[in-house]
A tleap script that builds the chain and sets N, CA, C and O, in Angstrom:
source leaprc.protein.ff14SB
mol = sequence {
  NMET SER THR ALA SER ALA ARG THR PRO GLU
  GLY ARG TYR GLY ARG THR SER ASP ALA ARG
  ALA ASP HIE ARG LEU LYS ILE LEU GLY GLY
  VAL LEU GLY VAL LEU PHE LEU GLY LEU ILE
  GLY TRP PHE GLY TRP HIE TYR VAL GLY GLU
  ASN GLU ILE SER GLY GLU LEU ILE ALA PHE
  GLN VAL SER ASP ASP SER VAL GLN VAL HIE
  LEU GLU VAL ARG LYS ASP SER GLY ALA SER
  GLY TYR CYS THR VAL ARG SER GLN ALA GLU
  ASN GLY ALA GLU VAL GLY ARG ALA ASP PHE
  ARG PHE SER GLY SER ASP THR ARG ILE ASP
  LYS VAL VAL THR LEU ARG THR THR SER ARG
  GLY THR THR ALA GLU LEU LEU GLY CYS HIE
  PRO CSER
}
set mol.1.N position { 43.516 78.053 85.047 }
set mol.1.CA position { 42.922 76.967 85.577 }
set mol.1.C position { 42.402 76.023 84.489 }
set mol.1.O position { 41.715 76.544 83.610 }
set mol.2.N position { 42.624 74.769 84.431 }
set mol.2.CA position { 42.108 73.745 83.548 }
set mol.2.C position { 41.046 73.005 84.191 }
set mol.2.O position { 40.958 72.881 85.412 }
set mol.3.N position { 40.199 72.489 83.305 }
set mol.3.CA position { 39.266 71.485 83.763 }
set mol.3.C position { 39.545 70.154 83.270 }
set mol.3.O position { 40.230 70.014 82.256 }
set mol.4.N position { 39.079 69.180 83.892 }
set mol.4.CA position { 39.309 67.797 83.536 }
set mol.4.C position { 38.315 67.412 82.558 }
set mol.4.O position { 37.133 67.739 82.666 }
set mol.5.N position { 38.805 66.680 81.549 }
set mol.5.CA position { 37.856 66.142 80.468 }
set mol.5.C position { 37.009 64.942 80.975 }
set mol.5.O position { 37.579 64.094 81.661 }
set mol.6.N position { 35.782 64.818 80.706 }
set mol.6.CA position { 34.884 63.866 81.009 }
set mol.6.C position { 34.971 62.686 80.241 }
set mol.6.O position { 34.471 61.639 80.653 }
set mol.7.N position { 35.645 62.773 79.009 }
set mol.7.CA position { 35.794 61.796 78.129 }
set mol.7.C position { 36.923 60.901 78.378 }
set mol.7.O position { 37.915 61.388 78.921 }
set mol.8.N position { 36.916 59.528 78.026 }
set mol.8.CA position { 37.978 58.647 78.263 }
set mol.8.C position { 38.923 58.770 77.250 }
set mol.8.O position { 38.555 59.127 76.131 }
set mol.9.N position { 40.123 58.519 77.493 }
set mol.9.CA position { 41.149 58.617 76.396 }
set mol.9.C position { 40.807 57.663 75.191 }
set mol.9.O position { 40.352 56.527 75.322 }
set mol.10.N position { 41.091 58.290 73.991 }
set mol.10.CA position { 40.634 57.532 72.755 }
set mol.10.C position { 41.487 56.335 72.593 }
set mol.10.O position { 42.704 56.384 72.772 }
set mol.11.N position { 40.800 55.166 72.223 }
set mol.11.CA position { 41.496 53.936 72.088 }
set mol.11.C position { 42.061 53.254 73.274 }
set mol.11.O position { 42.787 52.270 73.136 }
set mol.12.N position { 41.757 53.738 74.435 }
set mol.12.CA position { 42.317 53.085 75.610 }
set mol.12.C position { 41.524 51.986 76.030 }
set mol.12.O position { 42.051 50.997 76.540 }
set mol.13.N position { 40.157 52.088 75.838 }
set mol.13.CA position { 39.271 51.061 76.498 }
set mol.13.C position { 38.386 50.367 75.363 }
set mol.13.O position { 37.315 49.845 75.670 }
set mol.14.N position { 38.801 50.370 74.192 }
set mol.14.CA position { 38.134 49.788 72.946 }
set mol.14.C position { 37.102 50.666 72.397 }
set mol.14.O position { 37.042 51.847 72.739 }
set mol.15.N position { 36.270 50.134 71.541 }
set mol.15.CA position { 35.061 50.866 71.010 }
set mol.15.C position { 33.898 50.849 71.960 }
set mol.15.O position { 33.575 49.915 72.695 }
set mol.16.N position { 33.280 52.090 71.830 }
set mol.16.CA position { 32.087 52.197 72.799 }
set mol.16.C position { 30.866 51.434 72.077 }
set mol.16.O position { 30.867 51.046 70.908 }
set mol.17.N position { 29.972 51.318 72.882 }
set mol.17.CA position { 28.628 50.506 72.448 }
set mol.17.C position { 27.958 51.274 71.298 }
set mol.17.O position { 27.271 50.653 70.487 }
set mol.18.N position { 28.127 52.561 71.200 }
set mol.18.CA position { 27.611 53.457 70.178 }
set mol.18.C position { 28.408 53.101 68.912 }
set mol.18.O position { 27.801 52.963 67.850 }
set mol.19.N position { 29.630 52.960 68.972 }
set mol.19.CA position { 30.337 52.743 67.715 }
set mol.19.C position { 30.094 51.322 67.221 }
set mol.19.O position { 30.037 51.113 66.009 }
set mol.20.N position { 29.940 50.280 68.155 }
set mol.20.CA position { 29.548 48.929 67.806 }
set mol.20.C position { 28.215 48.902 67.118 }
set mol.20.O position { 28.043 48.187 66.131 }
set mol.21.N position { 27.222 49.699 67.637 }
set mol.21.CA position { 25.900 49.706 67.215 }
set mol.21.C position { 25.900 50.395 65.827 }
set mol.21.O position { 25.119 49.967 64.978 }
set mol.22.N position { 26.702 51.407 65.546 }
set mol.22.CA position { 26.937 51.977 64.213 }
set mol.22.C position { 27.433 51.152 63.270 }
set mol.22.O position { 26.924 51.176 62.149 }
set mol.23.N position { 28.395 50.373 63.528 }
set mol.23.CA position { 28.967 49.377 62.704 }
set mol.23.C position { 27.938 48.440 62.284 }
set mol.23.O position { 27.736 48.221 61.090 }
set mol.24.N position { 27.242 47.848 63.264 }
set mol.24.CA position { 26.169 46.834 62.859 }
set mol.24.C position { 25.141 47.460 62.001 }
set mol.24.O position { 24.637 46.788 61.102 }
set mol.25.N position { 24.790 48.663 62.194 }
set mol.25.CA position { 23.694 49.217 61.441 }
set mol.25.C position { 24.230 49.514 59.945 }
set mol.25.O position { 23.509 49.428 58.951 }
set mol.26.N position { 25.590 49.873 59.923 }
set mol.26.CA position { 25.988 49.978 58.474 }
set mol.26.C position { 26.056 48.642 57.816 }
set mol.26.O position { 25.712 48.548 56.638 }
set mol.27.N position { 26.473 47.595 58.485 }
set mol.27.CA position { 26.476 46.281 57.735 }
set mol.27.C position { 24.992 45.819 57.444 }
set mol.27.O position { 24.708 45.307 56.362 }
set mol.28.N position { 24.108 46.002 58.383 }
set mol.28.CA position { 22.638 45.658 57.990 }
set mol.28.C position { 22.171 46.576 56.726 }
set mol.28.O position { 21.620 46.079 55.744 }
set mol.29.N position { 22.406 47.761 56.834 }
set mol.29.CA position { 21.935 48.597 55.721 }
set mol.29.C position { 22.571 48.170 54.332 }
set mol.29.O position { 21.908 48.175 53.295 }
set mol.30.N position { 23.888 47.806 54.389 }
set mol.30.CA position { 24.453 47.272 53.113 }
set mol.30.C position { 23.896 46.044 52.744 }
set mol.30.O position { 23.641 45.870 51.552 }
set mol.31.N position { 23.640 45.078 53.636 }
set mol.31.CA position { 22.930 43.798 53.210 }
set mol.31.C position { 21.525 44.088 52.698 }
set mol.31.O position { 21.187 43.653 51.597 }
set mol.32.N position { 20.722 44.781 53.425 }
set mol.32.CA position { 19.397 45.121 52.871 }
set mol.32.C position { 19.460 45.865 51.533 }
set mol.32.O position { 18.689 45.548 50.627 }
set mol.33.N position { 20.276 46.756 51.401 }
set mol.33.CA position { 20.446 47.514 50.059 }
set mol.33.C position { 20.734 46.486 48.837 }
set mol.33.O position { 20.141 46.524 47.759 }
set mol.34.N position { 21.676 45.626 49.167 }
set mol.34.CA position { 22.120 44.623 48.189 }
set mol.34.C position { 20.766 43.604 47.872 }
set mol.34.O position { 20.548 43.195 46.732 }
set mol.35.N position { 20.078 43.329 48.795 }
set mol.35.CA position { 18.965 42.346 48.718 }
set mol.35.C position { 17.904 43.229 47.958 }
set mol.35.O position { 17.279 42.703 47.037 }
set mol.36.N position { 17.682 44.469 48.277 }
set mol.36.CA position { 16.625 45.283 47.488 }
set mol.36.C position { 16.941 45.408 45.984 }
set mol.36.O position { 16.098 45.271 45.097 }
set mol.37.N position { 18.303 45.696 45.785 }
set mol.37.CA position { 18.690 45.914 44.352 }
set mol.37.C position { 18.557 44.464 43.563 }
set mol.37.O position { 18.298 44.406 42.361 }
set mol.38.N position { 18.748 43.406 44.323 }
set mol.38.CA position { 18.572 42.059 43.606 }
set mol.38.C position { 17.217 41.857 43.364 }
set mol.38.O position { 16.925 41.375 42.270 }
set mol.39.N position { 16.136 42.176 44.316 }
set mol.39.CA position { 14.772 41.971 44.071 }
set mol.39.C position { 14.243 42.842 42.969 }
set mol.39.O position { 13.382 42.384 42.218 }
set mol.40.N position { 14.694 44.063 42.816 }
set mol.40.CA position { 14.343 45.023 41.671 }
set mol.40.C position { 14.790 44.461 40.360 }
set mol.40.O position { 14.077 44.505 39.357 }
set mol.41.N position { 16.159 43.856 40.390 }
set mol.41.CA position { 16.613 43.355 39.154 }
set mol.41.C position { 15.725 42.015 38.716 }
set mol.41.O position { 15.370 41.822 37.554 }
set mol.42.N position { 15.473 41.275 39.631 }
set mol.42.CA position { 14.624 40.037 39.414 }
set mol.42.C position { 13.270 40.489 38.838 }
set mol.42.O position { 12.830 39.948 37.824 }
set mol.43.N position { 12.626 41.439 39.449 }
set mol.43.CA position { 11.194 41.789 38.972 }
set mol.43.C position { 11.499 42.282 37.600 }
set mol.43.O position { 10.783 41.891 36.678 }
set mol.44.N position { 12.494 43.106 37.365 }
set mol.44.CA position { 12.769 43.689 36.012 }
set mol.44.C position { 12.976 42.522 34.878 }
set mol.44.O position { 12.326 42.516 33.832 }
set mol.45.N position { 13.748 41.750 35.141 }
set mol.45.CA position { 14.022 40.400 34.253 }
set mol.45.C position { 12.836 39.751 33.899 }
set mol.45.O position { 12.627 39.446 32.725 }
set mol.46.N position { 11.912 39.470 34.933 }
set mol.46.CA position { 10.769 38.768 34.866 }
set mol.46.C position { 9.781 39.505 34.036 }
set mol.46.O position { 9.113 38.912 33.189 }
set mol.47.N position { 9.677 40.695 34.238 }
set mol.47.CA position { 8.748 41.587 33.568 }
set mol.47.C position { 9.186 41.696 32.046 }
set mol.47.O position { 8.371 41.476 31.150 }
set mol.48.N position { 10.531 42.051 31.782 }
set mol.48.CA position { 10.889 42.299 30.436 }
set mol.48.C position { 11.300 41.131 29.665 }
set mol.48.O position { 10.959 40.989 28.491 }
set mol.49.N position { 12.056 40.252 30.325 }
set mol.49.CA position { 12.693 39.141 29.733 }
set mol.49.C position { 11.783 37.835 29.375 }
set mol.49.O position { 12.006 37.064 28.441 }
set mol.50.N position { 10.727 37.749 30.299 }
set mol.50.CA position { 9.879 36.575 30.217 }
set mol.50.C position { 8.692 36.689 29.246 }
set mol.50.O position { 8.149 35.697 28.760 }
set mol.51.N position { 8.285 38.075 28.969 }
set mol.51.CA position { 7.033 38.236 28.268 }
set mol.51.C position { 7.286 38.052 26.854 }
set mol.51.O position { 8.093 38.838 26.359 }
set mol.52.N position { 6.756 37.162 26.086 }
set mol.52.CA position { 6.706 36.903 24.816 }
set mol.52.C position { 5.739 37.587 23.960 }
set mol.52.O position { 5.897 37.752 22.750 }
set mol.53.N position { 4.641 38.012 24.704 }
set mol.53.CA position { 3.433 38.588 23.979 }
set mol.53.C position { 2.959 39.799 24.630 }
set mol.53.O position { 2.809 39.799 25.852 }
set mol.54.N position { 2.701 40.854 23.915 }
set mol.54.CA position { 2.121 42.003 24.505 }
set mol.54.C position { 1.003 42.605 23.640 }
set mol.54.O position { 0.978 42.342 22.438 }
set mol.55.N position { 0.055 43.417 24.210 }
set mol.55.CA position { -1.073 43.960 23.486 }
set mol.55.C position { -1.332 45.341 23.851 }
set mol.55.O position { -0.826 45.864 24.844 }
set mol.56.N position { -2.119 45.934 23.050 }
set mol.56.CA position { -2.565 47.239 23.256 }
set mol.56.C position { -3.822 47.391 22.708 }
set mol.56.O position { -4.033 47.053 21.543 }
set mol.57.N position { -4.894 47.977 23.586 }
set mol.57.CA position { -6.298 48.290 22.952 }
set mol.57.C position { -6.208 49.539 22.284 }
set mol.57.O position { -5.851 50.533 22.917 }
set mol.58.N position { -6.500 49.606 21.038 }
set mol.58.CA position { -6.388 50.814 20.231 }
set mol.58.C position { -7.795 51.615 20.317 }
set mol.58.O position { -7.833 52.825 20.542 }
set mol.59.N position { -8.861 50.874 20.129 }
set mol.59.CA position { -10.116 51.473 20.254 }
set mol.59.C position { -11.275 50.508 20.380 }
set mol.59.O position { -11.165 49.346 19.990 }
set mol.60.N position { -12.467 51.016 20.964 }
set mol.60.CA position { -13.547 50.112 21.043 }
set mol.60.C position { -14.906 50.857 20.633 }
set mol.60.O position { -15.043 52.080 20.671 }
set mol.61.N position { -15.884 49.950 20.237 }
set mol.61.CA position { -17.166 50.660 19.933 }
set mol.61.C position { -18.322 49.620 20.583 }
set mol.61.O position { -18.423 48.415 20.352 }
set mol.62.N position { -19.077 50.362 21.376 }
set mol.62.CA position { -20.071 49.471 22.153 }
set mol.62.C position { -21.626 49.543 21.324 }
set mol.62.O position { -22.056 50.464 20.629 }
set mol.63.N position { -22.210 48.373 21.632 }
set mol.63.CA position { -23.652 48.170 21.209 }
set mol.63.C position { -24.314 47.619 22.416 }
set mol.63.O position { -23.686 47.450 23.462 }
set mol.64.N position { -25.658 47.317 22.280 }
set mol.64.CA position { -26.416 46.833 23.324 }
set mol.64.C position { -25.942 45.486 23.896 }
set mol.64.O position { -26.059 45.251 25.099 }
set mol.65.N position { -25.412 44.606 23.040 }
set mol.65.CA position { -25.038 43.296 23.538 }
set mol.65.C position { -23.636 42.912 23.114 }
set mol.65.O position { -23.327 41.726 23.232 }
set mol.66.N position { -22.785 43.735 22.655 }
set mol.66.CA position { -21.442 43.401 22.355 }
set mol.66.C position { -20.508 44.610 22.399 }
set mol.66.O position { -20.971 45.749 22.465 }
set mol.67.N position { -19.230 44.375 22.362 }
set mol.67.CA position { -18.241 45.462 22.203 }
set mol.67.C position { -17.190 45.155 21.227 }
set mol.67.O position { -16.464 44.187 21.456 }
set mol.68.N position { -17.004 45.905 20.094 }
set mol.68.CA position { -16.050 45.664 19.238 }
set mol.68.C position { -14.830 46.281 19.649 }
set mol.68.O position { -14.771 47.485 19.902 }
set mol.69.N position { -13.761 45.433 19.735 }
set mol.69.CA position { -12.382 45.847 20.285 }
set mol.69.C position { -11.338 45.783 19.291 }
set mol.69.O position { -11.140 44.721 18.702 }
set mol.70.N position { -10.619 46.855 19.033 }
set mol.70.CA position { -9.499 46.877 18.077 }
set mol.70.C position { -8.311 46.505 18.950 }
set mol.70.O position { -8.016 47.273 19.866 }
set mol.71.N position { -7.612 45.416 18.757 }
set mol.71.CA position { -6.462 45.037 19.469 }
set mol.71.C position { -5.136 44.969 18.572 }
set mol.71.O position { -5.162 44.415 17.473 }
set mol.72.N position { -4.022 45.534 19.071 }
set mol.72.CA position { -2.758 45.299 18.333 }
set mol.72.C position { -1.834 44.407 19.348 }
set mol.72.O position { -1.532 44.799 20.475 }
set mol.73.N position { -1.462 43.264 18.844 }
set mol.73.CA position { -0.632 42.331 19.606 }
set mol.73.C position { 0.692 42.212 18.948 }
set mol.73.O position { 0.841 42.004 17.744 }
set mol.74.N position { 1.742 42.373 19.905 }
set mol.74.CA position { 3.157 42.122 19.303 }
set mol.74.C position { 3.620 40.916 20.069 }
set mol.74.O position { 3.390 40.757 21.267 }
set mol.75.N position { 4.268 40.096 19.330 }
set mol.75.CA position { 4.724 38.828 19.826 }
set mol.75.C position { 6.057 38.266 19.123 }
set mol.75.O position { 6.443 38.757 18.062 }
set mol.76.N position { 6.710 37.271 19.724 }
set mol.76.CA position { 7.859 36.689 19.014 }
set mol.76.C position { 7.248 35.875 17.773 }
set mol.76.O position { 6.096 35.439 17.755 }
set mol.77.N position { 8.032 35.756 16.904 }
set mol.77.CA position { 7.680 34.807 15.707 }
set mol.77.C position { 7.436 33.431 16.212 }
set mol.77.O position { 8.253 32.829 16.909 }
set mol.78.N position { 6.309 32.960 15.846 }
set mol.78.CA position { 5.981 31.508 16.084 }
set mol.78.C position { 5.412 31.302 17.533 }
set mol.78.O position { 4.950 30.204 17.843 }
set mol.79.N position { 5.439 32.298 18.383 }
set mol.79.CA position { 4.789 32.345 19.691 }
set mol.79.C position { 3.251 32.316 19.607 }
set mol.79.O position { 2.656 32.819 18.654 }
set mol.80.N position { 2.679 31.764 20.546 }
set mol.80.CA position { 1.123 31.758 20.632 }
set mol.80.C position { 0.852 32.282 22.075 }
set mol.80.O position { 1.617 32.174 23.034 }
set mol.81.N position { -0.375 32.870 22.052 }
set mol.81.CA position { -0.810 33.313 23.332 }
set mol.81.C position { -2.189 33.790 23.307 }
set mol.81.O position { -2.884 33.657 22.300 }
set mol.82.N position { -2.624 34.358 24.411 }
set mol.82.CA position { -4.014 35.105 24.341 }
set mol.82.C position { -4.059 36.335 25.162 }
set mol.82.O position { -3.252 36.539 26.068 }
set mol.83.N position { -4.954 37.106 24.859 }
set mol.83.CA position { -5.198 38.445 25.460 }
set mol.83.C position { -6.637 38.402 26.098 }
set mol.83.O position { -7.599 37.929 25.492 }
set mol.84.N position { -6.712 38.918 27.337 }
set mol.84.CA position { -7.857 39.013 28.029 }
set mol.84.C position { -8.432 40.388 27.994 }
set mol.84.O position { -7.742 41.353 28.322 }
set mol.85.N position { -9.787 40.524 27.572 }
set mol.85.CA position { -10.439 41.733 27.478 }
set mol.85.C position { -11.714 41.631 28.363 }
set mol.85.O position { -12.376 40.597 28.454 }
set mol.86.N position { -12.012 42.845 29.036 }
set mol.86.CA position { -13.342 42.853 29.700 }
set mol.86.C position { -13.988 44.153 29.496 }
set mol.86.O position { -13.374 45.141 29.095 }
set mol.87.N position { -15.306 44.137 29.794 }
set mol.87.CA position { -16.119 45.374 29.628 }
set mol.87.C position { -16.949 45.435 30.888 }
set mol.87.O position { -17.277 44.417 31.496 }
set mol.88.N position { -17.285 46.679 31.271 }
set mol.88.CA position { -18.089 46.996 32.370 }
set mol.88.C position { -19.166 47.844 32.047 }
set mol.88.O position { -19.035 48.612 31.093 }
set mol.89.N position { -20.269 47.821 32.734 }
set mol.89.CA position { -21.361 48.684 32.674 }
set mol.89.C position { -21.118 50.067 33.401 }
set mol.89.O position { -20.097 50.312 34.042 }
set mol.90.N position { -22.066 50.855 33.246 }
set mol.90.CA position { -21.878 52.289 33.882 }
set mol.90.C position { -21.715 52.234 35.297 }
set mol.90.O position { -21.000 53.035 35.901 }
set mol.91.N position { -22.377 51.281 35.866 }
set mol.91.CA position { -22.362 51.218 37.463 }
set mol.91.C position { -21.051 50.545 37.863 }
set mol.91.O position { -20.744 50.519 39.055 }
set mol.92.N position { -20.239 49.985 36.913 }
set mol.92.CA position { -19.039 49.281 37.355 }
set mol.92.C position { -19.129 47.897 37.326 }
set mol.92.O position { -18.062 47.315 37.518 }
set mol.93.N position { -20.148 47.187 37.131 }
set mol.93.CA position { -20.400 45.815 37.112 }
set mol.93.C position { -19.737 45.247 35.799 }
set mol.93.O position { -19.889 45.823 34.722 }
set mol.94.N position { -19.036 44.154 35.925 }
set mol.94.CA position { -18.529 43.460 34.675 }
set mol.94.C position { -19.659 42.840 33.835 }
set mol.94.O position { -20.480 42.065 34.325 }
set mol.95.N position { -19.660 43.202 32.603 }
set mol.95.CA position { -20.772 42.580 31.792 }
set mol.95.C position { -20.221 41.596 30.627 }
set mol.95.O position { -20.965 41.000 29.848 }
set mol.96.N position { -18.985 41.523 30.625 }
set mol.96.CA position { -18.284 40.722 29.740 }
set mol.96.C position { -16.756 40.509 29.823 }
set mol.96.O position { -15.996 41.452 30.046 }
set mol.97.N position { -16.345 39.288 29.642 }
set mol.97.CA position { -14.983 38.961 29.713 }
set mol.97.C position { -14.673 37.888 28.823 }
set mol.97.O position { -15.479 36.958 28.776 }
set mol.98.N position { -13.514 37.845 28.014 }
set mol.98.CA position { -13.152 36.945 27.011 }
set mol.98.C position { -11.788 36.871 26.744 }
set mol.98.O position { -11.137 37.916 26.738 }
set mol.99.N position { -11.192 35.686 26.497 }
set mol.99.CA position { -9.797 35.641 26.096 }
set mol.99.C position { -9.762 35.333 24.623 }
set mol.99.O position { -10.468 34.430 24.172 }
set mol.100.N position { -8.929 36.084 23.819 }
set mol.100.CA position { -8.675 36.071 22.426 }
set mol.100.C position { -7.413 35.402 22.105 }
set mol.100.O position { -6.424 35.869 22.670 }
set mol.101.N position { -7.234 34.403 21.315 }
set mol.101.CA position { -6.119 33.637 21.120 }
set mol.101.C position { -5.360 34.164 19.816 }
set mol.101.O position { -5.989 34.543 18.829 }
set mol.102.N position { -4.084 34.161 19.872 }
set mol.102.CA position { -3.210 34.665 18.711 }
set mol.102.C position { -2.085 33.709 18.534 }
set mol.102.O position { -1.431 33.337 19.508 }
set mol.103.N position { -1.825 33.281 17.275 }
set mol.103.CA position { -0.778 32.277 16.950 }
set mol.103.C position { -0.243 32.709 15.584 }
set mol.103.O position { -0.741 33.637 14.946 }
set mol.104.N position { 0.838 31.955 15.158 }
set mol.104.CA position { 1.274 32.254 13.771 }
set mol.104.C position { 2.705 32.757 13.838 }
set mol.104.O position { 3.359 32.864 14.875 }
set mol.105.N position { 3.147 33.078 12.513 }
set mol.105.CA position { 4.573 33.487 12.507 }
set mol.105.C position { 4.663 34.946 12.523 }
set mol.105.O position { 5.772 35.472 12.612 }
set mol.106.N position { 3.507 35.710 12.437 }
set mol.106.CA position { 3.547 37.180 12.317 }
set mol.106.C position { 4.035 37.789 13.849 }
set mol.106.O position { 3.644 37.273 14.896 }
set mol.107.N position { 4.791 38.760 13.809 }
set mol.107.CA position { 5.318 39.379 14.952 }
set mol.107.C position { 4.347 40.528 15.392 }
set mol.107.O position { 4.449 41.008 16.522 }
set mol.108.N position { 3.429 40.958 14.525 }
set mol.108.CA position { 2.468 42.119 14.827 }
set mol.108.C position { 1.254 41.744 14.252 }
set mol.108.O position { 1.168 41.591 13.034 }
set mol.109.N position { 0.196 41.559 15.092 }
set mol.109.CA position { -1.186 41.270 14.687 }
set mol.109.C position { -2.074 42.459 15.035 }
set mol.109.O position { -2.122 42.959 16.159 }
set mol.110.N position { -2.840 42.912 13.878 }
set mol.110.CA position { -3.757 44.057 14.191 }
set mol.110.C position { -5.151 43.507 13.863 }
set mol.110.O position { -5.416 43.217 12.696 }
set mol.111.N position { -6.075 43.348 14.868 }
set mol.111.CA position { -7.340 42.508 14.731 }
set mol.111.C position { -8.257 43.224 15.485 }
set mol.111.O position { -7.932 43.847 16.496 }
set mol.112.N position { -9.602 43.160 14.966 }
set mol.112.CA position { -10.887 43.573 15.520 }
set mol.112.C position { -11.601 42.355 16.140 }
set mol.112.O position { -11.882 41.425 15.384 }
set mol.113.N position { -11.893 42.281 17.343 }
set mol.113.CA position { -12.492 41.125 17.980 }
set mol.113.C position { -13.822 41.664 18.594 }
set mol.113.O position { -13.944 42.843 18.927 }
set mol.114.N position { -14.837 40.713 18.729 }
set mol.114.CA position { -16.140 40.954 19.295 }
set mol.114.C position { -16.124 40.350 20.649 }
set mol.114.O position { -15.819 39.171 20.826 }
set mol.115.N position { -16.473 41.213 21.664 }
set mol.115.CA position { -16.694 40.715 23.079 }
set mol.115.C position { -18.171 40.775 23.278 }
set mol.115.O position { -18.769 41.849 23.205 }
set mol.116.N position { -18.794 39.604 23.538 }
set mol.116.CA position { -20.188 39.561 23.867 }
set mol.116.C position { -20.416 39.976 25.184 }
set mol.116.O position { -19.629 39.659 26.075 }
set mol.117.N position { -21.579 40.766 25.437 }
set mol.117.CA position { -21.705 41.229 26.776 }
set mol.117.C position { -23.330 40.903 27.212 }
set mol.117.O position { -24.216 40.739 26.375 }
set mol.118.N position { -23.507 40.852 28.464 }
set mol.118.CA position { -24.817 40.529 29.051 }
set mol.118.C position { -25.703 41.773 29.057 }
set mol.118.O position { -26.926 41.641 29.034 }
set mol.119.N position { -25.166 42.895 29.085 }
set mol.119.CA position { -25.965 44.076 29.000 }
set mol.119.C position { -25.049 45.284 28.275 }
set mol.119.O position { -23.915 44.988 27.900 }
set mol.120.N position { -25.490 46.472 28.107 }
set mol.120.CA position { -24.711 47.431 27.463 }
set mol.120.C position { -23.446 47.753 28.327 }
set mol.120.O position { -23.483 48.081 29.513 }
set mol.121.N position { -22.328 47.613 27.564 }
set mol.121.CA position { -21.028 47.894 28.292 }
set mol.121.C position { -20.744 49.374 27.898 }
set mol.121.O position { -21.199 49.927 26.896 }
set mol.122.N position { -19.904 49.951 28.857 }
set mol.122.CA position { -19.526 51.373 28.570 }
set mol.122.C position { -18.023 51.444 28.411 }
set mol.122.O position { -17.572 52.490 27.944 }
set mol.123.N position { -17.243 50.537 28.715 }
set mol.123.CA position { -15.845 50.453 28.525 }
set mol.123.C position { -15.330 49.125 27.995 }
set mol.123.O position { -16.041 48.120 27.990 }
set mol.124.N position { -14.110 49.143 27.560 }
set mol.124.CA position { -13.409 48.047 27.156 }
set mol.124.C position { -11.921 48.086 27.699 }
set mol.124.O position { -11.209 49.076 27.533 }
set mol.125.N position { -11.529 47.026 28.312 }
set mol.125.CA position { -10.316 47.141 29.096 }
set mol.125.C position { -9.534 45.812 28.699 }
set mol.125.O position { -10.055 44.697 28.717 }
set mol.126.N position { -8.265 46.064 28.352 }
set mol.126.CA position { -7.283 44.971 28.182 }
set mol.126.C position { -6.633 44.672 29.524 }
set mol.126.O position { -5.875 45.432 30.127 }
set mol.127.N position { -7.001 43.553 29.883 }
set mol.127.CA position { -6.371 43.121 31.295 }
set mol.127.C position { -4.989 42.554 31.060 }
set mol.127.O position { -4.222 42.564 32.023 }
set mol.128.N position { -4.590 42.085 29.964 }
set mol.128.CA position { -3.226 41.579 29.763 }
set mol.128.C position { -3.073 40.488 28.770 }
set mol.128.O position { -4.066 39.872 28.382 }
set mol.129.N position { -1.867 40.215 28.334 }
set mol.129.CA position { -1.610 39.335 27.217 }
set mol.129.C position { -0.676 38.217 27.950 }
set mol.129.O position { 0.093 38.548 28.852 }
set mol.130.N position { -0.778 37.070 27.567 }
set mol.130.CA position { 0.011 35.980 28.227 }
set mol.130.C position { 0.358 34.914 27.169 }
set mol.130.O position { -0.467 34.621 26.303 }
set mol.131.N position { 1.635 34.300 27.233 }
set mol.131.CA position { 1.976 33.241 26.294 }
set mol.131.C position { 1.156 31.978 26.829 }
set mol.131.O position { 0.857 31.801 28.010 }
set mol.132.N position { 0.861 31.184 25.832 }
set mol.132.CA position { 0.216 29.874 26.199 }
set mol.132.C position { 1.062 28.675 26.090 }
set mol.132.O position { 0.603 27.568 26.373 }
savepdb mol mol.pdb
quit
């Protein structure tokens, strides 16, 4: 004895609503994937390709009213820019912030700068370097 199948014959009535939904989700996933990759590429290009100046804080030494900061700056030849440095007290309050400008034809600048503080700072932090 055989039992009748509850499924409709394949291809007889067109695609089911599940198949149409799956197709739409695949298209939407592909479009969102392409947009995501484009966004990642744009951020990468902006971060790597646009930056003409970068810096690194090598060391710092604190006193009661200032912080001596040793900066190493790398830039394109002839480019000028500035690096922002800040210092914080032990409780986390900012006690000093300053921009230090760099220009000239050198591509690597190794310099010690002095950041004046309102009270004793315990840290020195390079917030970033930007072309001017």
